[in-house]
Each structure stands twice: as structure tokens, then as C-alpha cells.
N, C-alpha and C positions, 0 to 999 in steps of 0.2 A: 504494500500500500504506500502511496506517496507520503503519508504522514511519517511513516517509519524512516523513509529516506531523508526527509527534512530533519527529523530528530537526529539521525546519524550524522548528517552534514553539520548540524549545529554543534553536536558533541565534539566532532573532529575540529571544527573551526575554532570554537572557544578554547578547547584544550591547547591547540597550537599557539593561540594568542596569549593564553595564561602562561605558557612556558616562556614565550618571548618576554612577557612582563617580568616574570621571576628572574630571568637572565639579566634583564636591564637593571632591575633592582639590586641584584647581587653585584653587578659591575659598579653601580653607583655607590653602594655601601662599601665595597672594597676600596674604591678610590678615596672615599671620605676617611676611611680608617688608615689609609696610607699617609695622611697628612701632607700629601703632595699639593702643590699649588702652582699650576702652569698658566694661570691667568695672564693674558697679554693685554696691555693697554696702549692706546695711541698717545701722541704727545699732549693731547688735551685731557687725558685721564679717562677716556671712554673705553670700556671693555670691548675688545675686538675678538678675543678667543678665550674659551674656558672649557676645559675637559669636564669640570664639575657641571657646568651649565649644559653641555652636550649630553652628558649621561642622564641628567635630570629630565632633559627634553625627551630622550628615548623612553624613559619610564612613563612620562605623560602620554606620549604617542601610543605606546602599547596599551595603556589604560583606556584611552579614547577609542582605540581600535576595538577593544572588547565591547564598549558601548555601541559602536556601529554594528558589530556582529549581532548583538542582542536585538537592536532595533530592526535590522534587516530581516531577521528570522521571525520576529513578531509579525511584521507585515506579510511575510511569506506564509506564515501559518494561517493568518486571517484570510488571505486571498485563496489559499487552498480550500478552506471551508466554503467560501463564497462561490468559487467556480464549481466545486462539487455539488453544492446545494442547487445551483442552476441546472446541473445535469440530472440530479435526482428528481427535481420537480419539472423537468422539461420546460423551464421558464427562462426568459431573458430579463427577469426582474432585477432592478438595480437598487431598489429601496430595501435596506437591511431588514427593517421590521416586517415588511411584506414577505421577504424571502424566508425569514425565520418562521413566520406563520405557516407558509406553504410547506416547509419541511415538517413542522409539527402535524399538519393535516395528513401527511403521509403515514403518520403513526410512529415516526422516528423520535427518539428522545432528543431533547435539546437542553443544554445547560444554559438557560436563558440569561441569568445574571452574569455568568462567566463569559458567554458569547457577546453580550452587550458591552461588557468592559473591554474585551478584546477588540471589538469593532471601534469603540471610542479611542482606545490607545492607538490603534492603527490610524484612525483619522487625525489624532493629535500629531503623530509622527509625520503624516503626509502634509497636513495643512497648517499646523502650529498656530491654531487660533485660540483665543481666550475662552470662548464659549465652550468648546470641546474640552479644553483644559480644566475649566471649572467643574464640568461633569465628571471627568476622570478623578479629579482631586476629591470630590464629594464621595464618589464610590470607593476609591482606594487611595487615601492620602499616603499610604506606605510606599506608593510608587514614586513619590517625590522626595527630594533631599530633605531629610529630617522630618518627613511627614508634613511639611509646611506648604502652604499656598505660595506659589512663586510670586515675586514682585517683578513687574515689567511685562512686556508684551510677548516674550519668547518662552512659552511654556515647555516646549520640547527640550530645551536645554536643561530644565530642572527635573525632567523625568529620569528616574533612577531605576532602571530595570536590572534585576539580578538574573543569574542563571536559573534560579528557582522560579522566578516569574515566567520565564520563557517555557520552562517545563510545565508549569501550571496551565499556561495557554495551550500547550500541546494536548494536555489532558482534557481541557475544555472542548477542543475540536474532536478529540477521540470520543467524547460523550455526546456529541451533537450531530448525529446522523445515523445511518444504518450501522448495525454491528455485524461483524463477520466472524464465523466460527473459527 
């Protein structure tokens, strides 16, 4: 089934980037512990090169890459359900609520709350608007940094998806359609 392939791809992708992150952190920690300082400055005193800065940058990049992987897979998971639901219902319906209703009419189980949250997180990732952000924050404040409502216009940047969140969304989709023996 496609969901299993998506889950396997997520596991492999996130594991590789977690390893990259660990390696970058170890290199940065090792450099800090060495007490080396190869910072170079120009004649005006502006920093022009820093191994410390480069290593910290690599840690940040690996951390941000993990965020991108989680976001991409959440969107992929939702779109798999959406495409599958259209196939099950033989419908070209684009309204999420109508599509969810049509799946239920077929007698399939649907994790309504979980699927609604997945849809809203997907829309927040795609459109980054405050209205959707408010709905996601109300339903699941844990998905935001420190469980707090973001300040400012860009809610997507405050979304904090964990590996466990991605796995929960996979389970939501697994529970929202036909079951196979």
C-alpha cells in the first residue's frame, strides 16, 4: 500500500537527516572543546571567517532540514488520503468536508478529528494564513513552539512538528478509509 511506502520513505529520510544533525553537533562540540579559535577579521574588525560559526551553521541547517522533511511528509500523507478518497468515492470532489462525508457514506471508518487536523496542518503548510493557523492552534497548541499562539503573520514558521506527529498523521490516514486484511 502507498501509505507503507510513504512511512518507509519518511523513516529513511528522517533517520539520515538525524544522523547528519548528530554528526554536525559532534563536530561543533569537538571544536568548542578544543579551545581553538581561527576566527578571521578584516581591518575594520568585521568577522570574515569562523570555523565555530560554520559548524554552528551546519547544525542549524541539519535541524531545519528535519523540519522540511516532516512538513513535506505531512503534506504527502494528506494528499495520499485525498487522492485515495476521490478514487474510493469515484468523485472529483475538492471540498474536504464533502469528501470526508462521501467516504463515510461508503461505510468506511474515518478519524474525523485527526483527519480534520491533518487537513488544517496541510493547509497551514501550503498557505501560511492566520485563519488556518488559529484553527490549528485551537485544536492542537502542542504543534506550536511552547504551545503558544504565534505572534506575527507567518504561522508556518512557528509550527513544530515532531517525528511522533508525522507518525500520528500516518495512523490517522490508516484509520480513515477501507481496511485491508
